[in-house]
PQR file of N, CA, C, O and H, with PARSE charges and radii, in Angstrom:
ATOM      1  N   MET A   1       5.589   5.651 -16.670 -0.4000 1.5000
ATOM      2  CA  MET A   1       5.616   4.643 -16.901 -0.0000 2.0000
ATOM      3  C   MET A   1       5.312   3.389 -17.878  0.5500 1.7000
ATOM      4  O   MET A   1       4.264   2.743 -17.898 -0.5500 1.4000
ATOM      5  N   GLN A   2       6.496   3.179 -18.711 -0.4000 1.5000
ATOM      6  CA  GLN A   2       5.532   1.696 -19.679 -0.0000 2.0000
ATOM      7  C   GLN A   2       5.395   0.803 -19.181  0.5500 1.7000
ATOM      8  O   GLN A   2       5.199   0.768 -17.966 -0.5500 1.4000
ATOM      9  H   GLN A   2       7.347   3.704 -18.695  0.4000 1.0000
ATOM     10  N   GLY A   3       5.459  -0.528 -20.127 -0.4000 1.5000
ATOM     11  CA  GLY A   3       6.412  -1.749 -19.916 -0.0000 2.0000
ATOM     12  C   GLY A   3       4.575  -2.391 -18.884  0.5500 1.7000
ATOM     13  O   GLY A   3       3.454  -1.915 -18.705 -0.5500 1.4000
ATOM     14  H   GLY A   3       5.617  -0.500 -21.114  0.4000 1.0000
ATOM     15  N   ALA A   4       5.125  -3.335 -18.604 -0.4000 1.5000
ATOM     16  CA  ALA A   4       4.046  -4.309 -17.763 -0.0000 2.0000
ATOM     17  C   ALA A   4       3.157  -4.048 -16.218  0.5500 1.7000
ATOM     18  O   ALA A   4       2.516  -4.744 -15.431 -0.5500 1.4000
ATOM     19  H   ALA A   4       6.035  -3.722 -18.749  0.4000 1.0000
ATOM     20  N   TRP A   5       3.376  -3.276 -16.289 -0.4000 1.5000
ATOM     21  CA  TRP A   5       2.957  -1.658 -15.094 -0.0000 2.0000
ATOM     22  C   TRP A   5       1.616  -1.634 -15.613  0.5500 1.7000
ATOM     23  O   TRP A   5       0.834  -1.579 -14.664 -0.5500 1.4000
ATOM     24  H   TRP A   5       3.897  -2.710 -16.929  0.4000 1.0000
ATOM     25  N   ASN A   6       1.043  -1.652 -16.680 -0.4000 1.5000
ATOM     26  CA  ASN A   6       0.313  -1.107 -16.999 -0.0000 2.0000
ATOM     27  C   ASN A   6      -1.093  -2.582 -16.792  0.5500 1.7000
ATOM     28  O   ASN A   6      -2.158  -2.412 -16.200 -0.5500 1.4000
ATOM     29  H   ASN A   6       1.678  -1.696 -17.451  0.4000 1.0000
ATOM     30  N   GLU A   7      -0.806  -3.442 -17.228 -0.4000 1.5000
ATOM     31  CA  GLU A   7      -1.814  -5.406 -16.920 -0.0000 2.0000
ATOM     32  C   GLU A   7      -1.808  -4.710 -15.062  0.5500 1.7000
ATOM     33  O   GLU A   7      -2.960  -4.542 -14.661 -0.5500 1.4000
ATOM     34  H   GLU A   7       0.060  -3.581 -17.709  0.4000 1.0000
ATOM     35  N   VAL A   8      -0.763  -4.354 -14.070 -0.4000 1.5000
ATOM     36  CA  VAL A   8      -1.052  -3.775 -13.008 -0.0000 2.0000
ATOM     37  C   VAL A   8      -2.275  -4.162 -11.943  0.5500 1.7000
ATOM     38  O   VAL A   8      -1.862  -4.177 -10.784 -0.5500 1.4000
ATOM     39  H   VAL A   8       0.173  -4.491 -14.396  0.4000 1.0000
ATOM     40  N   GLU A   9      -3.621  -4.462 -12.077 -0.4000 1.5000
ATOM     41  CA  GLU A   9      -4.275  -3.988 -11.262 -0.0000 2.0000
ATOM     42  C   GLU A   9      -4.375  -4.060  -9.543  0.5500 1.7000
ATOM     43  O   GLU A   9      -5.323  -3.621  -8.891 -0.5500 1.4000
ATOM     44  H   GLU A   9      -3.956  -4.450 -13.019  0.4000 1.0000
ATOM     45  N   LEU A  10      -3.610  -4.477  -9.191 -0.4000 1.5000
ATOM     46  CA  LEU A  10      -3.207  -4.561  -7.281 -0.0000 2.0000
ATOM     47  C   LEU A  10      -2.136  -4.416  -6.875  0.5500 1.7000
ATOM     48  O   LEU A  10      -1.384  -5.081  -7.588 -0.5500 1.4000
ATOM     49  H   LEU A  10      -2.840  -4.834  -9.721  0.4000 1.0000
ATOM     50  N   ILE A  11      -1.734  -4.039  -6.302 -0.4000 1.5000
ATOM     51  CA  ILE A  11      -0.323  -3.413  -6.028 -0.0000 2.0000
ATOM     52  C   ILE A  11      -0.650  -3.791  -3.478  0.5500 1.7000
ATOM     53  O   ILE A  11      -1.442  -3.099  -2.839 -0.5500 1.4000
ATOM     54  H   ILE A  11      -2.345  -3.500  -5.723  0.4000 1.0000
ATOM     55  N   LEU A  12      -0.045  -4.597  -3.013 -0.4000 1.5000
ATOM     56  CA  LEU A  12       0.002  -4.568  -1.931 -0.0000 2.0000
ATOM     57  C   LEU A  12       0.828  -4.033  -1.050  0.5500 1.7000
ATOM     58  O   LEU A  12       1.969  -4.455  -1.243 -0.5500 1.4000
ATOM     59  H   LEU A  12       0.599  -5.160  -3.532  0.4000 1.0000
ATOM     60  N   ILE A  13       0.744  -3.129   0.025 -0.4000 1.5000
ATOM     61  CA  ILE A  13       2.089  -1.829   0.447 -0.0000 2.0000
ATOM     62  C   ILE A  13       2.409  -2.820   1.582  0.5500 1.7000
ATOM     63  O   ILE A  13       1.425  -2.568   2.277 -0.5500 1.4000
ATOM     64  H   ILE A  13      -0.183  -2.787   0.182  0.4000 1.0000
ATOM     65  N   TYR A  14       3.396  -4.217   2.601 -0.4000 1.5000
ATOM     66  CA  TYR A  14       3.155  -4.012   3.228 -0.0000 2.0000
ATOM     67  C   TYR A  14       4.328  -3.186   4.023  0.5500 1.7000
ATOM     68  O   TYR A  14       5.216  -2.651   3.359 -0.5500 1.4000
ATOM     69  H   TYR A  14       4.195  -4.422   2.036  0.4000 1.0000
ATOM     70  N   GLY A  15       4.321  -3.075   5.651 -0.4000 1.5000
ATOM     71  CA  GLY A  15       5.717  -1.982   5.376 -0.0000 2.0000
ATOM     72  C   GLY A  15       4.885  -0.759   6.692  0.5500 1.7000
ATOM     73  O   GLY A  15       3.705  -0.769   7.045 -0.5500 1.4000
ATOM     74  H   GLY A  15       3.600  -3.509   6.190  0.4000 1.0000
ATOM     75  N   GLY A  16       6.004   0.179   7.165 -0.4000 1.5000
ATOM     76  CA  GLY A  16       5.208   1.479   7.403 -0.0000 2.0000
ATOM     77  C   GLY A  16       5.651   2.380   6.868  0.5500 1.7000
ATOM     78  O   GLY A  16       6.556   2.323   6.035 -0.5500 1.4000
ATOM     79  H   GLY A  16       6.962   0.187   6.878  0.4000 1.0000
ATOM     80  N   ASP A  17       4.872   3.765   7.404 -0.4000 1.5000
ATOM     81  CA  ASP A  17       5.212   5.499   7.340 -0.0000 2.0000
ATOM     82  C   ASP A  17       6.233   4.888   6.455  0.5500 1.7000
ATOM     83  O   ASP A  17       5.525   4.287   5.647 -0.5500 1.4000
ATOM     84  H   ASP A  17       4.137   3.812   8.080  0.4000 1.0000
ATOM     85  N   GLY A  18       7.347   4.696   6.146 -0.4000 1.5000
ATOM     86  CA  GLY A  18       8.146   4.670   4.838 -0.0000 2.0000
ATOM     87  C   GLY A  18       8.592   4.329   3.861  0.5500 1.7000
ATOM     88  O   GLY A  18       9.281   4.799   2.956 -0.5500 1.4000
ATOM     89  H   GLY A  18       7.922   5.184   6.802  0.4000 1.0000
ATOM     90  N   THR A  19       8.031   3.247   4.170 -0.4000 1.5000
ATOM     91  CA  THR A  19       8.030   1.698   3.363 -0.0000 2.0000
ATOM     92  C   THR A  19       6.966   2.387   2.283  0.5500 1.7000
ATOM     93  O   THR A  19       7.265   2.600   1.108 -0.5500 1.4000
ATOM     94  H   THR A  19       7.471   2.866   4.905  0.4000 1.0000
ATOM     95  N   VAL A  20       5.782   2.675   2.826 -0.4000 1.5000
ATOM     96  CA  VAL A  20       4.404   2.953   2.188 -0.0000 2.0000
ATOM     97  C   VAL A  20       5.219   4.231   1.367  0.5500 1.7000
ATOM     98  O   VAL A  20       5.695   4.002   0.255 -0.5500 1.4000
ATOM     99  H   VAL A  20       5.539   2.502   3.781  0.4000 1.0000
ATOM    100  N   HIS A  21       5.330   5.447   1.930 -0.4000 1.5000
ATOM    101  CA  HIS A  21       5.873   6.619   0.786 -0.0000 2.0000
ATOM    102  C   HIS A  21       6.575   6.124  -0.141  0.5500 1.7000
ATOM    103  O   HIS A  21       6.170   6.110  -1.303 -0.5500 1.4000
ATOM    104  H   HIS A  21       4.943   5.633   2.833  0.4000 1.0000
ATOM    105  N   GLU A  22       7.867   5.584   0.259 -0.4000 1.5000
ATOM    106  CA  GLU A  22       8.844   5.755  -0.698 -0.0000 2.0000
ATOM    107  C   GLU A  22       7.729   4.583  -1.850  0.5500 1.7000
ATOM    108  O   GLU A  22       7.144   5.089  -2.807 -0.5500 1.4000
ATOM    109  H   GLU A  22       8.196   5.594   1.203  0.4000 1.0000
ATOM    110  N   CYS A  23       7.604   3.099  -1.554 -0.4000 1.5000
ATOM    111  CA  CYS A  23       6.275   2.627  -3.135 -0.0000 2.0000
ATOM    112  C   CYS A  23       5.536   3.860  -4.199  0.5500 1.7000
ATOM    113  O   CYS A  23       5.536   4.069  -5.413 -0.5500 1.4000
ATOM    114  H   CYS A  23       8.080   2.689  -0.776  0.4000 1.0000
ATOM    115  N   LEU A  24       4.940   4.501  -3.006 -0.4000 1.5000
ATOM    116  CA  LEU A  24       3.934   5.959  -3.842 -0.0000 2.0000
ATOM    117  C   LEU A  24       4.735   7.278  -4.540  0.5500 1.7000
ATOM    118  O   LEU A  24       4.198   8.159  -5.211 -0.5500 1.4000
ATOM    119  H   LEU A  24       4.940   4.331  -2.020  0.4000 1.0000
ATOM    120  N   ASN A  25       5.771   7.198  -4.290 -0.4000 1.5000
ATOM    121  CA  ASN A  25       6.030   7.601  -4.515 -0.0000 2.0000
ATOM    122  C   ASN A  25       6.617   6.782  -6.066  0.5500 1.7000
ATOM    123  O   ASN A  25       6.335   6.925  -7.256 -0.5500 1.4000
ATOM    124  H   ASN A  25       6.207   6.482  -3.745  0.4000 1.0000
ATOM    125  N   GLY A  26       7.316   6.121  -5.496 -0.4000 1.5000
ATOM    126  CA  GLY A  26       7.062   4.626  -7.093 -0.0000 2.0000
ATOM    127  C   GLY A  26       6.701   4.709  -8.114  0.5500 1.7000
ATOM    128  O   GLY A  26       6.999   5.113  -9.238 -0.5500 1.4000
ATOM    129  H   GLY A  26       7.545   6.005  -4.530  0.4000 1.0000
ATOM    130  N   LEU A  27       5.751   4.110  -7.391 -0.4000 1.5000
ATOM    131  CA  LEU A  27       4.217   4.196  -8.382 -0.0000 2.0000
ATOM    132  C   LEU A  27       3.073   5.542  -8.766  0.5500 1.7000
ATOM    133  O   LEU A  27       1.890   5.344  -9.044 -0.5500 1.4000
ATOM    134  H   LEU A  27       5.509   3.783  -6.478  0.4000 1.0000
ATOM    135  N   LYS A  28       3.615   6.680  -8.718 -0.4000 1.5000
ATOM    136  CA  LYS A  28       2.556   7.514  -9.052 -0.0000 2.0000
ATOM    137  C   LYS A  28       2.647   7.942 -10.607  0.5500 1.7000
ATOM    138  O   LYS A  28       1.780   8.657 -11.108 -0.5500 1.4000
ATOM    139  H   LYS A  28       4.576   6.841  -8.492  0.4000 1.0000
ATOM    140  N   GLU A  29       3.781   7.445 -11.353 -0.4000 1.5000
ATOM    141  CA  GLU A  29       3.863   8.094 -12.070 -0.0000 2.0000
ATOM    142  C   GLU A  29       2.932   6.598 -13.208  0.5500 1.7000
ATOM    143  O   GLU A  29       3.046   6.888 -14.399 -0.5500 1.4000
ATOM    144  H   GLU A  29       4.485   6.865 -10.945  0.4000 1.0000
ATOM    145  N   ILE A  30       2.391   5.662 -13.059 -0.4000 1.5000
ATOM    146  CA  ILE A  30       1.646   4.434 -13.514 -0.0000 2.0000
ATOM    147  C   ILE A  30       0.330   4.825 -14.056  0.5500 1.7000
ATOM    148  O   ILE A  30      -0.740   4.985 -13.468 -0.5500 1.4000
ATOM    149  H   ILE A  30       2.299   5.426 -12.091  0.4000 1.0000
ATOM    150  N   ASN A  31       0.688   4.962 -15.510 -0.4000 1.5000
ATOM    151  CA  ASN A  31      -1.295   4.919 -15.602 -0.0000 2.0000
ATOM    152  C   ASN A  31      -2.198   4.530 -16.372  0.5500 1.7000
ATOM    153  O   ASN A  31      -2.626   5.355 -17.178 -0.5500 1.4000
ATOM    154  H   ASN A  31       1.557   4.832 -15.988  0.4000 1.0000
ATOM    155  N   PRO A  32      -2.759   3.177 -16.365 -0.5600 1.5000
ATOM    156  CA  PRO A  32      -3.753   3.399 -15.128  0.2800 2.0000
ATOM    157  C   PRO A  32      -3.053   3.043 -13.935  0.5500 1.7000
ATOM    158  O   PRO A  32      -2.156   2.205 -13.845 -0.5500 1.4000
ATOM    159  N   SER A  33      -3.879   4.248 -12.385 -0.4000 1.5000
ATOM    160  CA  SER A  33      -3.457   3.813 -10.707 -0.0000 2.0000
ATOM    161  C   SER A  33      -3.838   2.324 -11.621  0.5500 1.7000
ATOM    162  O   SER A  33      -4.277   2.158 -12.759 -0.5500 1.4000
ATOM    163  H   SER A  33      -4.607   4.929 -12.458  0.4000 1.0000
ATOM    164  N   PRO A  34      -3.357   1.182 -10.308 -0.5600 1.5000
ATOM    165  CA  PRO A  34      -3.808   0.116  -9.742  0.2800 2.0000
ATOM    166  C   PRO A  34      -4.446   0.650  -8.352  0.5500 1.7000
ATOM    167  O   PRO A  34      -4.337   1.746  -7.802 -0.5500 1.4000
ATOM    168  N   VAL A  35      -4.998  -0.264  -8.064 -0.4000 1.5000
ATOM    169  CA  VAL A  35      -6.008  -0.822  -6.809 -0.0000 2.0000
ATOM    170  C   VAL A  35      -4.127  -0.666  -5.210  0.5500 1.7000
ATOM    171  O   VAL A  35      -3.251  -1.413  -4.775 -0.5500 1.4000
ATOM    172  H   VAL A  35      -5.086  -1.155  -8.511  0.4000 1.0000
ATOM    173  N   ILE A  36      -4.432   0.300  -5.093 -0.4000 1.5000
ATOM    174  CA  ILE A  36      -3.332   0.267  -3.655 -0.0000 2.0000
ATOM    175  C   ILE A  36      -4.180  -0.641  -2.606  0.5500 1.7000
ATOM    176  O   ILE A  36      -5.396  -0.832  -2.580 -0.5500 1.4000
ATOM    177  H   ILE A  36      -5.144   0.907  -5.446  0.4000 1.0000
ATOM    178  N   GLY A  37      -3.234  -1.106  -1.809 -0.4000 1.5000
ATOM    179  CA  GLY A  37      -3.959  -1.971  -0.545 -0.0000 2.0000
ATOM    180  C   GLY A  37      -2.568  -1.854   0.609  0.5500 1.7000
ATOM    181  O   GLY A  37      -1.508  -2.019   0.005 -0.5500 1.4000
ATOM    182  H   GLY A  37      -2.246  -0.951  -1.830  0.4000 1.0000
ATOM    183  N   VAL A  38      -2.388  -1.611   2.087 -0.4000 1.5000
ATOM    184  CA  VAL A  38      -1.483  -1.180   2.428 -0.0000 2.0000
ATOM    185  C   VAL A  38      -2.068  -2.294   3.933  0.5500 1.7000
ATOM    186  O   VAL A  38      -3.175  -2.537   4.416 -0.5500 1.4000
ATOM    187  H   VAL A  38      -3.249  -1.478   2.578  0.4000 1.0000
ATOM    188  N   LEU A  39      -1.051  -2.604   4.166 -0.4000 1.5000
ATOM    189  CA  LEU A  39      -0.148  -3.926   4.776 -0.0000 2.0000
ATOM    190  C   LEU A  39       0.575  -3.587   6.479  0.5500 1.7000
ATOM    191  O   LEU A  39       1.794  -3.734   6.574 -0.5500 1.4000
ATOM    192  H   LEU A  39      -0.153  -2.407   3.774  0.4000 1.0000
ATOM    193  N   PRO A  40      -0.189  -3.163   7.701 -0.5600 1.5000
ATOM    194  CA  PRO A  40       0.644  -2.791   8.626  0.2800 2.0000
ATOM    195  C   PRO A  40       1.823  -3.403   8.716  0.5500 1.7000
ATOM    196  O   PRO A  40       1.838  -4.554   9.152 -0.5500 1.4000
ATOM    197  N   GLY A  41       3.248  -2.655   8.258 -0.4000 1.5000
ATOM    198  CA  GLY A  41       3.947  -3.921   9.145 -0.0000 2.0000
ATOM    199  C   GLY A  41       4.968  -3.333  10.238  0.5500 1.7000
ATOM    200  O   GLY A  41       5.656  -4.046  10.969 -0.5500 1.4000
ATOM    201  H   GLY A  41       3.235  -1.720   7.904  0.4000 1.0000
ATOM    202  N   GLY A  42       4.967  -1.613  10.244 -0.4000 1.5000
ATOM    203  CA  GLY A  42       5.895  -0.758  10.663 -0.0000 2.0000
ATOM    204  C   GLY A  42       5.942  -0.812  12.479  0.5500 1.7000
ATOM    205  O   GLY A  42       5.547  -1.608  13.331 -0.5500 1.4000
ATOM    206  H   GLY A  42       4.409  -1.034   9.651  0.4000 1.0000
ATOM    207  N   THR A  43       6.334  -0.088  12.480 -0.4000 1.5000
ATOM    208  CA  THR A  43       6.197   0.557  14.324 -0.0000 2.0000
ATOM    209  C   THR A  43       5.084   0.849  14.724  0.5500 1.7000
ATOM    210  O   THR A  43       4.254   0.206  15.367 -0.5500 1.4000
ATOM    211  H   THR A  43       6.655   0.559  11.788  0.4000 1.0000
ATOM    212  N   ALA A  44       5.095   2.595  14.023 -0.4000 1.5000
ATOM    213  CA  ALA A  44       4.560   3.608  14.780 -0.0000 2.0000
ATOM    214  C   ALA A  44       3.059   3.370  13.561  0.5500 1.7000
ATOM    215  O   ALA A  44       1.983   3.237  14.143 -0.5500 1.4000
ATOM    216  H   ALA A  44       5.769   3.118  13.501  0.4000 1.0000
ATOM    217  N   ASN A  45       3.020   3.331  12.308 -0.4000 1.5000
ATOM    218  CA  ASN A  45       1.930   2.659  11.307 -0.0000 2.0000
ATOM    219  C   ASN A  45       1.146   4.154  11.165  0.5500 1.7000
ATOM    220  O   ASN A  45       0.123   4.094  10.484 -0.5500 1.4000
ATOM    221  H   ASN A  45       3.895   3.439  11.835  0.4000 1.0000
ATOM    222  N   ASP A  46       1.423   5.237  11.610 -0.4000 1.5000
ATOM    223  CA  ASP A  46       1.058   6.206  11.579 -0.0000 2.0000
ATOM    224  C   ASP A  46      -0.552   6.580  10.180  0.5500 1.7000
ATOM    225  O   ASP A  46      -1.643   7.141  10.290 -0.5500 1.4000
ATOM    226  H   ASP A  46       2.255   5.285  12.163  0.4000 1.0000
ATOM    227  N   PHE A  47       0.328   5.755   8.803 -0.4000 1.5000
ATOM    228  CA  PHE A  47      -0.309   6.269   8.212 -0.0000 2.0000
ATOM    229  C   PHE A  47      -1.765   5.440   7.703  0.5500 1.7000
ATOM    230  O   PHE A  47      -2.747   5.908   7.128 -0.5500 1.4000
ATOM    231  H   PHE A  47       1.213   5.300   8.714  0.4000 1.0000
ATOM    232  N   SER A  48      -1.526   4.234   8.088 -0.4000 1.5000
ATOM    233  CA  SER A  48      -2.269   2.869   7.848 -0.0000 2.0000
ATOM    234  C   SER A  48      -3.181   3.232   9.078  0.5500 1.7000
ATOM    235  O   SER A  48      -4.385   3.025   8.927 -0.5500 1.4000
ATOM    236  H   SER A  48      -0.728   3.853   8.555  0.4000 1.0000
ATOM    237  N   ARG A  49      -2.800   3.687  10.139 -0.4000 1.5000
ATOM    238  CA  ARG A  49      -4.014   3.940  11.523 -0.0000 2.0000
ATOM    239  C   ARG A  49      -4.653   5.321  11.195  0.5500 1.7000
ATOM    240  O   ARG A  49      -5.833   5.357  11.541 -0.5500 1.4000
ATOM    241  H   ARG A  49      -1.822   3.855  10.262  0.4000 1.0000
ATOM    242  N   SER A  50      -4.003   6.950  10.381 -0.4000 1.5000
ATOM    243  CA  SER A  50      -4.824   7.552  10.361 -0.0000 2.0000
ATOM    244  C   SER A  50      -6.449   7.098   8.790  0.5500 1.7000
ATOM    245  O   SER A  50      -7.454   7.788   8.618 -0.5500 1.4000
ATOM    246  H   SER A  50      -3.044   6.920  10.100  0.4000 1.0000
ATOM    247  N   LEU A  51      -6.172   6.135   8.202 -0.4000 1.5000
ATOM    248  CA  LEU A  51      -7.369   5.275   7.411 -0.0000 2.0000
ATOM    249  C   LEU A  51      -8.008   4.473   8.222  0.5500 1.7000
ATOM    250  O   LEU A  51      -8.809   3.711   7.682 -0.5500 1.4000
ATOM    251  H   LEU A  51      -5.356   5.574   8.341  0.4000 1.0000
ATOM    252  N   ASN A  52      -7.829   4.385   9.990 -0.4000 1.5000
ATOM    253  CA  ASN A  52      -8.402   3.289  10.039 -0.0000 2.0000
ATOM    254  C   ASN A  52      -8.238   1.881  10.273  0.5500 1.7000
ATOM    255  O   ASN A  52      -8.673   1.185  11.191 -0.5500 1.4000
ATOM    256  H   ASN A  52      -7.178   5.004  10.428  0.4000 1.0000
ATOM    257  N   VAL A  53      -7.249   1.468   8.875 -0.4000 1.5000
ATOM    258  CA  VAL A  53      -6.696  -0.214   9.199 -0.0000 2.0000
ATOM    259  C   VAL A  53      -6.461  -0.742  10.607  0.5500 1.7000
ATOM    260  O   VAL A  53      -5.809  -0.204  11.502 -0.5500 1.4000
ATOM    261  H   VAL A  53      -6.896   2.032   8.130  0.4000 1.0000
ATOM    262  N   PRO A  54      -6.958  -1.620  10.626 -0.5600 1.5000
ATOM    263  CA  PRO A  54      -7.049  -2.366  11.228  0.2800 2.0000
ATOM    264  C   PRO A  54      -5.701  -2.908  11.976  0.5500 1.7000
ATOM    265  O   PRO A  54      -5.508  -3.844  11.201 -0.5500 1.4000
ATOM    266  N   GLN A  55      -4.686  -3.005  12.860 -0.4000 1.5000
ATOM    267  CA  GLN A  55      -3.041  -3.318  12.682 -0.0000 2.0000
ATOM    268  C   GLN A  55      -2.973  -4.559  12.854  0.5500 1.7000
ATOM    269  O   GLN A  55      -2.298  -4.883  11.876 -0.5500 1.4000
ATOM    270  H   GLN A  55      -4.843  -2.244  13.490  0.4000 1.0000
ATOM    271  N   ASN A  56      -3.188  -5.464  13.391 -0.4000 1.5000
ATOM    272  CA  ASN A  56      -3.531  -6.832  13.585 -0.0000 2.0000
ATOM    273  C   ASN A  56      -4.101  -7.618  12.378  0.5500 1.7000
ATOM    274  O   ASN A  56      -5.308  -7.840  12.282 -0.5500 1.4000
ATOM    275  H   ASN A  56      -3.736  -5.200  14.185  0.4000 1.0000
ATOM    276  N   ILE A  57      -2.810  -8.206  11.073 -0.4000 1.5000
ATOM    277  CA  ILE A  57      -3.570  -8.512  10.051 -0.0000 2.0000
ATOM    278  C   ILE A  57      -4.278  -9.745  10.132  0.5500 1.7000
ATOM    279  O   ILE A  57      -4.926 -10.134   9.160 -0.5500 1.4000
ATOM    280  H   ILE A  57      -1.829  -8.026  11.151  0.4000 1.0000
ATOM    281  N   LYS A  58      -4.237 -10.240  10.930 -0.4000 1.5000
ATOM    282  CA  LYS A  58      -4.894 -11.500  10.929 -0.0000 2.0000
ATOM    283  C   LYS A  58      -6.447 -11.037  10.879  0.5500 1.7000
ATOM    284  O   LYS A  58      -7.252 -11.683  10.209 -0.5500 1.4000
ATOM    285  H   LYS A  58      -3.711  -9.924  11.719  0.4000 1.0000
ATOM    286  N   LYS A  59      -6.880  -9.746  11.711 -0.4000 1.5000
ATOM    287  CA  LYS A  59      -8.192  -9.057  11.484 -0.0000 2.0000
ATOM    288  C   LYS A  59      -8.544  -8.554  10.128  0.5500 1.7000
ATOM    289  O   LYS A  59      -9.575  -8.549   9.456 -0.5500 1.4000
ATOM    290  H   LYS A  59      -6.226  -9.221  12.256  0.4000 1.0000
ATOM    291  N   LEU A  60      -7.450  -8.176   9.978 -0.4000 1.5000
ATOM    292  CA  LEU A  60      -7.795  -6.544   8.678 -0.0000 2.0000
ATOM    293  C   LEU A  60      -7.965  -7.793   7.580  0.5500 1.7000
ATOM    294  O   LEU A  60      -8.677  -7.477   6.627 -0.5500 1.4000
ATOM    295  H   LEU A  60      -6.612  -8.180  10.524  0.4000 1.0000
ATOM    296  N   LEU A  61      -7.630  -8.660   7.556 -0.4000 1.5000
ATOM    297  CA  LEU A  61      -7.364  -9.639   6.348 -0.0000 2.0000
ATOM    298  C   LEU A  61      -8.874 -10.669   6.685  0.5500 1.7000
ATOM    299  O   LEU A  61      -8.975 -11.719   6.051 -0.5500 1.4000
ATOM    300  H   LEU A  61      -7.051  -8.917   8.330  0.4000 1.0000
ATOM    301  N   LYS A  62      -9.583 -10.426   7.331 -0.4000 1.5000
ATOM    302  CA  LYS A  62     -11.447 -11.357   7.852 -0.0000 2.0000
ATOM    303  C   LYS A  62     -12.106  -9.820   7.743  0.5500 1.7000
ATOM    304  O   LYS A  62     -13.186  -9.453   8.204 -0.5500 1.4000
ATOM    305  H   LYS A  62      -9.500  -9.573   7.847  0.4000 1.0000
ATOM    306  N   ARG A  63     -11.017  -8.948   6.910 -0.4000 1.5000
ATOM    307  CA  ARG A  63     -12.689  -7.735   7.246 -0.0000 2.0000
ATOM    308  C   ARG A  63     -13.117  -8.430   5.481  0.5500 1.7000
ATOM    309  O   ARG A  63     -14.159  -8.092   4.920 -0.5500 1.4000
ATOM    310  H   ARG A  63     -10.140  -9.246   6.536  0.4000 1.0000
TER
END
């Protein structure tokens, strides 16, 4: 992927498992890869839970 994407250093994804999945699929061709952060915003948030990400946004941001 070309253009301004090679200037992006950080991408935050706010959403549930489906949103995270779609975003990661769309971002996989960015080179160099930016740092990607996941902010849980869905119902189950299996992905973020498997990474031990706090499910409360306030607690997460205090880390």
